[in-house]
Biopython code that builds the backbone (N, CA, C, O; Angstrom):
import numpy as np
from Bio.PDB.StructureBuilder import StructureBuilder

atoms = [
    (1, "MET", "N", (7.204, -10.923, 5.480)),
    (1, "MET", "CA", (7.279, -9.156, 5.524)),
    (1, "MET", "C", (6.912, -8.739, 4.271)),
    (1, "MET", "O", (7.427, -9.291, 3.298)),
    (2, "ILE", "N", (5.990, -7.726, 4.104)),
    (2, "ILE", "CA", (6.088, -6.876, 2.992)),
    (2, "ILE", "C", (6.972, -5.655, 3.090)),
    (2, "ILE", "O", (7.054, -4.756, 3.927)),
    (3, "THR", "N", (7.745, -5.972, 1.714)),
    (3, "THR", "CA", (8.670, -4.712, 1.643)),
    (3, "THR", "C", (8.564, -3.610, 0.867)),
    (3, "THR", "O", (7.633, -3.782, 0.080)),
    (4, "LYS", "N", (9.187, -2.345, 0.691)),
    (4, "LYS", "CA", (8.782, -1.182, -0.154)),
    (4, "LYS", "C", (8.984, -2.002, -1.801)),
    (4, "LYS", "O", (8.260, -1.742, -2.762)),
    (5, "GLN", "N", (10.052, -2.949, -1.822)),
    (5, "GLN", "CA", (10.463, -3.488, -3.116)),
    (5, "GLN", "C", (9.353, -4.144, -3.471)),
    (5, "GLN", "O", (9.158, -4.149, -4.686)),
    (6, "MET", "N", (8.254, -4.916, -2.559)),
    (6, "MET", "CA", (7.403, -5.570, -3.101)),
    (6, "MET", "C", (6.278, -4.604, -3.400)),
    (6, "MET", "O", (5.476, -4.775, -4.318)),
    (7, "LEU", "N", (6.271, -3.628, -2.605)),
    (7, "LEU", "CA", (4.838, -2.577, -3.077)),
    (7, "LEU", "C", (5.457, -2.133, -4.726)),
    (7, "LEU", "O", (4.720, -2.004, -5.704)),
    (8, "ARG", "N", (6.648, -1.985, -4.736)),
    (8, "ARG", "CA", (7.166, -1.454, -6.240)),
    (8, "ARG", "C", (6.936, -2.369, -7.021)),
    (8, "ARG", "O", (6.618, -1.977, -8.143)),
    (9, "ASP", "N", (6.977, -3.725, -6.842)),
    (9, "ASP", "CA", (6.432, -4.630, -7.685)),
    (9, "ASP", "C", (5.114, -4.897, -7.944)),
    (9, "ASP", "O", (4.853, -5.518, -8.974)),
    (10, "VAL", "N", (4.265, -4.564, -7.241)),
    (10, "VAL", "CA", (3.060, -4.538, -7.637)),
    (10, "VAL", "C", (2.354, -3.545, -8.023)),
    (10, "VAL", "O", (1.137, -3.458, -7.863)),
    (11, "GLY", "N", (3.074, -2.714, -8.565)),
    (11, "GLY", "CA", (2.757, -1.214, -9.043)),
    (11, "GLY", "C", (2.653, -0.007, -8.327)),
    (11, "GLY", "O", (2.034, 0.880, -8.914)),
    (12, "VAL", "N", (3.131, 0.276, -7.132)),
    (12, "VAL", "CA", (2.463, 1.301, -6.326)),
    (12, "VAL", "C", (3.746, 2.155, -6.597)),
    (12, "VAL", "O", (4.918, 1.898, -6.323)),
    (13, "SER", "N", (3.308, 3.017, -7.086)),
    (13, "SER", "CA", (4.417, 4.406, -7.000)),
    (13, "SER", "C", (5.376, 4.792, -5.965)),
    (13, "SER", "O", (5.117, 4.719, -4.763)),
    (14, "GLN", "N", (6.639, 5.261, -6.511)),
    (14, "GLN", "CA", (7.639, 5.780, -5.588)),
    (14, "GLN", "C", (7.094, 6.969, -4.565)),
    (14, "GLN", "O", (7.317, 7.082, -3.360)),
    (15, "GLU", "N", (6.265, 7.861, -5.486)),
    (15, "GLU", "CA", (5.811, 9.015, -4.521)),
    (15, "GLU", "C", (4.490, 8.223, -3.327)),
    (15, "GLU", "O", (4.421, 8.553, -2.143)),
    (16, "THR", "N", (3.681, 7.311, -3.889)),
    (16, "THR", "CA", (3.211, 6.892, -2.860)),
    (16, "THR", "C", (3.861, 6.105, -1.541)),
    (16, "THR", "O", (3.484, 6.018, -0.372)),
    (17, "ILE", "N", (4.811, 5.664, -2.138)),
    (17, "ILE", "CA", (5.575, 5.018, -0.738)),
    (17, "ILE", "C", (6.143, 5.872, 0.070)),
    (17, "ILE", "O", (5.952, 5.722, 1.277)),
    (18, "ASP", "N", (6.925, 6.903, -0.377)),
    (18, "ASP", "CA", (7.436, 8.257, 0.139)),
    (18, "ASP", "C", (6.219, 8.952, 1.142)),
    (18, "ASP", "O", (6.446, 9.643, 2.135)),
    (19, "LEU", "N", (4.858, 8.574, 0.600)),
    (19, "LEU", "CA", (4.035, 9.212, 1.543)),
    (19, "LEU", "C", (3.445, 8.167, 2.536)),
    (19, "LEU", "O", (2.697, 8.606, 3.409)),
    (20, "LEU", "N", (3.690, 6.894, 2.497)),
    (20, "LEU", "CA", (3.392, 5.820, 3.323)),
    (20, "LEU", "C", (4.385, 6.147, 4.378)),
    (20, "LEU", "O", (3.922, 6.444, 5.479)),
    (21, "ASP", "N", (5.659, 6.141, 4.225)),
    (21, "ASP", "CA", (6.754, 6.393, 4.825)),
    (21, "ASP", "C", (6.239, 7.750, 5.837)),
    (21, "ASP", "O", (6.668, 7.768, 6.991)),
    (22, "ALA", "N", (5.497, 8.649, 5.460)),
    (22, "ALA", "CA", (4.943, 9.855, 6.367)),
    (22, "ALA", "C", (3.934, 9.454, 7.313)),
    (22, "ALA", "O", (3.667, 10.137, 8.301)),
    (23, "TYR", "N", (3.303, 8.247, 7.008)),
    (23, "TYR", "CA", (2.352, 7.777, 7.965)),
    (23, "TYR", "C", (2.282, 6.329, 8.001)),
    (23, "TYR", "O", (1.538, 5.613, 7.330)),
    (24, "PRO", "N", (3.284, 5.926, 9.003)),
    (24, "PRO", "CA", (3.876, 4.889, 9.067)),
    (24, "PRO", "C", (2.963, 3.843, 10.089)),
    (24, "PRO", "O", (3.350, 2.692, 10.294)),
    (25, "THR", "N", (1.779, 4.356, 10.666)),
    (25, "THR", "CA", (0.741, 3.563, 11.079)),
    (25, "THR", "C", (-0.335, 3.055, 9.773)),
    (25, "THR", "O", (-1.164, 2.146, 9.732)),
    (26, "ALA", "N", (-0.060, 3.715, 9.115)),
    (26, "ALA", "CA", (-1.294, 3.596, 7.737)),
    (26, "ALA", "C", (-0.197, 2.440, 6.947)),
    (26, "ALA", "O", (-0.707, 1.394, 6.545)),
    (27, "PHE", "N", (1.228, 2.649, 6.751)),
    (27, "PHE", "CA", (1.912, 1.565, 6.059)),
    (27, "PHE", "C", (1.895, 0.479, 6.596)),
    (27, "PHE", "O", (1.723, -0.463, 5.821)),
    (28, "ARG", "N", (2.056, 0.145, 8.068)),
    (28, "ARG", "CA", (2.089, -1.216, 9.022)),
    (28, "ARG", "C", (0.501, -1.696, 8.875)),
    (28, "ARG", "O", (0.318, -2.907, 9.005)),
    (29, "GLN", "N", (-0.656, -0.870, 8.617)),
    (29, "GLN", "CA", (-1.898, -1.426, 8.529)),
    (29, "GLN", "C", (-1.651, -2.263, 7.049)),
    (29, "GLN", "O", (-1.791, -3.485, 7.006)),
    (30, "ILE", "N", (-1.302, -1.533, 5.952)),
    (30, "ILE", "CA", (-1.494, -1.988, 4.494)),
    (30, "ILE", "C", (-0.353, -3.504, 4.647)),
    (30, "ILE", "O", (-0.564, -4.621, 4.174)),
    (31, "LYS", "N", (0.815, -3.057, 5.441)),
    (31, "LYS", "CA", (1.600, -4.364, 5.239)),
    (31, "LYS", "C", (0.778, -5.421, 6.151)),
    (31, "LYS", "O", (0.808, -6.528, 5.613)),
    (32, "THR", "N", (0.106, -5.417, 7.279)),
    (32, "THR", "CA", (-0.436, -6.452, 7.765)),
    (32, "THR", "C", (-1.530, -6.759, 6.819)),
    (32, "THR", "O", (-1.592, -7.985, 6.719)),
    (33, "GLN", "N", (-2.299, -6.261, 6.183)),
    (33, "GLN", "CA", (-3.438, -6.587, 5.516)),
    (33, "GLN", "C", (-2.881, -7.454, 4.290)),
    (33, "GLN", "O", (-3.438, -8.505, 3.976)),
    (34, "LEU", "N", (-1.780, -6.978, 3.625)),
    (34, "LEU", "CA", (-1.019, -7.646, 2.508)),
    (34, "LEU", "C", (-0.269, -8.942, 2.634)),
    (34, "LEU", "O", (0.077, -9.589, 1.645)),
    (35, "SER", "N", (0.003, -9.352, 4.024)),
    (35, "SER", "CA", (0.704, -10.080, 4.464)),
    (35, "SER", "C", (-0.521, -11.119, 4.717)),
    (35, "SER", "O", (-0.153, -12.293, 4.743)),
    (36, "LYS", "N", (-1.946, -10.894, 4.913)),
    (36, "LYS", "CA", (-2.925, -12.059, 5.256)),
    (36, "LYS", "C", (-3.777, -12.358, 3.941)),
    (36, "LYS", "O", (-4.733, -13.131, 3.889)),
    (37, "SER", "N", (-3.168, -11.479, 2.707)),
    (37, "SER", "CA", (-4.331, -11.293, 1.639)),
    (37, "SER", "C", (-3.400, -12.218, 0.456)),
    (37, "SER", "O", (-2.173, -12.270, 0.376)),
    (38, "PRO", "N", (-4.353, -12.868, -0.354)),
    (38, "PRO", "CA", (-3.868, -13.572, -1.628)),
    (38, "PRO", "C", (-3.157, -12.549, -2.321)),
    (38, "PRO", "O", (-3.582, -11.418, -2.082)),
    (39, "ARG", "N", (-2.093, -12.628, -3.196)),
    (39, "ARG", "CA", (-1.573, -11.607, -4.245)),
    (39, "ARG", "C", (-2.612, -10.828, -4.863)),
    (39, "ARG", "O", (-2.648, -9.600, -4.933)),
    (40, "GLU", "N", (-3.624, -11.818, -5.393)),
    (40, "GLU", "CA", (-4.385, -10.907, -6.638)),
    (40, "GLU", "C", (-5.462, -9.906, -5.658)),
    (40, "GLU", "O", (-6.080, -8.982, -6.186)),
    (41, "THR", "N", (-5.542, -10.100, -4.749)),
    (41, "THR", "CA", (-6.260, -8.990, -3.683)),
    (41, "THR", "C", (-5.338, -7.401, -3.640)),
    (41, "THR", "O", (-5.777, -6.278, -3.892)),
    (42, "TRP", "N", (-4.152, -7.746, -3.292)),
    (42, "TRP", "CA", (-3.128, -6.604, -2.825)),
    (42, "TRP", "C", (-3.600, -5.441, -3.765)),
    (42, "TRP", "O", (-4.341, -4.590, -3.274)),
    (43, "LEU", "N", (-3.259, -5.350, -4.973)),
    (43, "LEU", "CA", (-3.685, -4.193, -5.680)),
    (43, "LEU", "C", (-5.070, -3.473, -5.512)),
    (43, "LEU", "O", (-5.131, -2.261, -5.306)),
    (44, "HIS", "N", (-5.889, -4.067, -5.584)),
    (44, "HIS", "CA", (-7.223, -3.608, -5.226)),
    (44, "HIS", "C", (-7.462, -3.326, -3.905)),
    (44, "HIS", "O", (-8.109, -2.286, -3.782)),
    (45, "TRP", "N", (-7.146, -3.934, -2.744)),
    (45, "TRP", "CA", (-6.948, -3.446, -1.374)),
    (45, "TRP", "C", (-6.301, -2.056, -1.220)),
    (45, "TRP", "O", (-6.818, -1.082, -0.672)),
    (46, "ILE", "N", (-5.055, -2.127, -1.807)),
    (46, "ILE", "CA", (-4.010, -0.953, -1.866)),
    (46, "ILE", "C", (-4.937, 0.603, -2.433)),
    (46, "ILE", "O", (-5.189, 1.659, -1.853)),
    (47, "LYS", "N", (-5.215, 0.137, -3.682)),
    (47, "LYS", "CA", (-6.156, 1.226, -4.227)),
    (47, "LYS", "C", (-6.778, 2.260, -3.592)),
    (47, "LYS", "O", (-6.547, 3.470, -3.586)),
    (48, "TRP", "N", (-8.168, 1.128, -2.695)),
    (48, "TRP", "CA", (-9.088, 1.760, -2.098)),
    (48, "TRP", "C", (-8.503, 2.331, -0.924)),
    (48, "TRP", "O", (-8.866, 3.432, -0.512)),
    (49, "ARG", "N", (-7.567, 1.609, -0.329)),
    (49, "ARG", "CA", (-7.243, 1.921, 1.084)),
    (49, "ARG", "C", (-6.579, 3.502, 1.049)),
    (49, "ARG", "O", (-6.636, 4.259, 2.018)),
    (50, "LEU", "N", (-5.957, 3.840, -0.224)),
    (50, "LEU", "CA", (-5.009, 5.070, -0.485)),
    (50, "LEU", "C", (-6.048, 5.787, -0.481)),
    (50, "LEU", "O", (-6.170, 6.692, 0.346)),
    (51, "ILE", "N", (-7.057, 5.500, -1.465)),
    (51, "ILE", "CA", (-7.902, 6.529, -1.532)),
    (51, "ILE", "C", (-8.877, 7.046, -0.440)),
    (51, "ILE", "O", (-9.338, 8.187, -0.396)),
    (52, "TRP", "N", (-9.091, 6.159, 0.330)),
    (52, "TRP", "CA", (-9.679, 6.136, 1.968)),
    (52, "TRP", "C", (-8.680, 7.381, 2.638)),
    (52, "TRP", "O", (-8.945, 8.555, 2.898)),
    (53, "ILE", "N", (-7.456, 6.608, 2.790)),
    (53, "ILE", "CA", (-6.766, 7.246, 3.694)),
    (53, "ILE", "C", (-6.185, 8.801, 3.068)),
    (53, "ILE", "O", (-6.432, 9.839, 3.683)),
    (54, "PHE", "N", (-5.581, 8.796, 2.084)),
    (54, "PHE", "CA", (-5.247, 9.927, 1.430)),
    (54, "PHE", "C", (-5.828, 10.821, 0.477)),
    (54, "PHE", "O", (-5.270, 11.889, 0.226)),
    (55, "GLY", "N", (-6.983, 10.459, -0.122)),
    (55, "GLY", "CA", (-7.786, 10.844, -1.015)),
    (55, "GLY", "C", (-7.050, 11.134, -2.382)),
    (55, "GLY", "O", (-6.878, 12.188, -2.994)),
    (56, "ILE", "N", (-6.683, 9.865, -2.641)),
    (56, "ILE", "CA", (-5.901, 9.941, -3.687)),
    (56, "ILE", "C", (-6.609, 9.565, -5.065)),
    (56, "ILE", "O", (-7.017, 8.404, -5.038)),
    (57, "TYR", "N", (-6.828, 10.132, -6.083)),
    (57, "TYR", "CA", (-7.339, 9.560, -7.190)),
    (57, "TYR", "C", (-6.589, 10.078, -8.525)),
    (57, "TYR", "O", (-6.233, 11.244, -8.698)),
    (58, "GLU", "N", (-6.406, 8.996, -9.456)),
    (58, "GLU", "CA", (-5.863, 8.888, -10.388)),
    (58, "GLU", "C", (-6.512, 9.525, -11.734)),
    (58, "GLU", "O", (-5.925, 9.422, -12.811)),
]
sb = StructureBuilder()
sb.init_structure("model")
sb.init_model(0)
sb.init_chain("A")
sb.init_seg("    ")
for serial, (resi, resn, name, xyz) in enumerate(atoms, 1):
    if name == "N":
        sb.init_residue(resn, " ", resi, " ")
    sb.init_atom(name, np.array(xyz, "f"), 0.0, 1.0, " ", f" {name:<3s}", serial, name[0])
structure = sb.get_structure()
């Protein structure tokens, strides 16, 4: 199971984690995807998924 701490460990900001808490379905989809993916694809997938879902740009 992917936890909030694991997301922090791969570089997801607290603001983003708080935003995901506001959208539990998206968070659940991300956790499901992460649990199926090799670690090296996590950041790439999170980045593009968040851009798609929330329109977040750095």
